[in-house]
C-alpha positions in Angstrom: 58.5 -156.4 12.3 59.2 -152.7 13.7 57.9 -151.1 10.4 54.9 -153.3 9.7 51.3 -152.7 11.5 49.5 -155.0 13.8 48.4 -158.2 12.2 50.6 -157.5 9.4 52.6 -159.9 7.2 55.9 -160.8 6.4 56.7 -162.9 3.0 60.0 -164.2 2.4 60.3 -166.0 -1.0 63.3 -167.6 -3.2 63.4 -168.3 -6.9 66.0 -170.1 -8.8 66.5 -169.4 -12.6 69.2 -168.8 -15.1 71.2 -167.1 -14.5 71.1 -167.1 -10.7 68.2 -166.8 -8.4 66.4 -164.1 -6.3 65.1 -163.5 -2.7 62.2 -161.5 -2.1 61.0 -160.0 1.4 57.7 -158.3 1.4 55.8 -156.8 4.4 52.8 -154.9 4.9 53.0 -151.3 6.8 52.5 -147.9 6.1 51.6 -146.8 2.6 54.5 -145.2 1.0 54.9 -143.1 -1.7 55.8 -145.3 -5.1 58.3 -142.8 -5.9 59.9 -143.1 -2.4 60.5 -146.8 -2.5 64.0 -146.7 -3.9 64.7 -143.3 -1.9 64.4 -146.0 1.1 67.8 -147.5 0.2 69.8 -144.5 0.9 71.5 -144.0 3.9 69.6 -142.0 7.1 66.5 -141.9 4.6 63.4 -142.6 6.6 59.6 -142.7 5.3 58.9 -140.4 8.4 61.0 -137.5 10.0 62.6 -138.7 13.2 60.4 -138.2 16.4 64.0 -138.7 18.7 62.4 -141.7 20.4 64.6 -144.6 21.9 64.9 -147.5 19.5 63.7 -145.6 16.7 66.7 -146.4 14.3 68.7 -144.2 12.4 67.6 -145.0 8.7 70.3 -147.2 7.8 68.8 -150.9 7.5 68.1 -150.6 4.2 71.3 -149.0 3.2 73.2 -151.8 4.7 71.3 -154.3 2.4 72.0 -152.3 -0.7 75.5 -152.1 -0.1 76.0 -155.7 0.9 74.1 -156.5 -2.3 76.2 -154.6 -4.4 79.5 -156.0 -2.7 78.3 -159.2 -4.0 77.6 -158.2 -7.4 73.9 -158.4 -6.7 70.8 -156.0 -7.7 68.5 -154.7 -5.6 65.0 -153.6 -6.3 62.9 -151.8 -3.7 59.4 -150.7 -4.5 56.2 -149.8 -2.4 53.4 -152.1 -2.0 49.8 -150.5 -2.8 47.2 -149.6 -0.6 45.5 -151.0 1.5 48.3 -153.5 2.7 51.1 -150.6 2.2 54.6 -151.8 3.1 57.6 -152.6 1.0 58.6 -155.5 -1.1 62.7 -156.0 -1.4 64.0 -158.1 -4.1 68.1 -159.4 -4.5 68.7 -160.6 -7.9 72.1 -162.8 -7.5 73.9 -164.3 -10.5 75.2 -168.0 -10.0 78.9 -168.2 -9.4 80.7 -170.0 -12.1 82.1 -173.2 -11.7 85.8 -171.7 -12.5 85.7 -169.4 -9.6 
């Protein structure tokens, strides 16, 4: 919610399908350069420069999501949403666990 805008939205959806499934989280917010979406997954990367205000965050949230996805063998895709809504869409694709595991 911190990076959304007043009156904005957040959508969470899941999808099942071979060989696994996916989780998608999409929100409205500032318009981000389409090339900048994947860069938000890098540690300490922020959409804008820090202003050094309390509660601002350090730019680690999405890099932690990316690290957790890698640790579990999942794929993560980040993309900027087009104007006028802006924001980002993150999708984690997970493969189904084998019955032999």
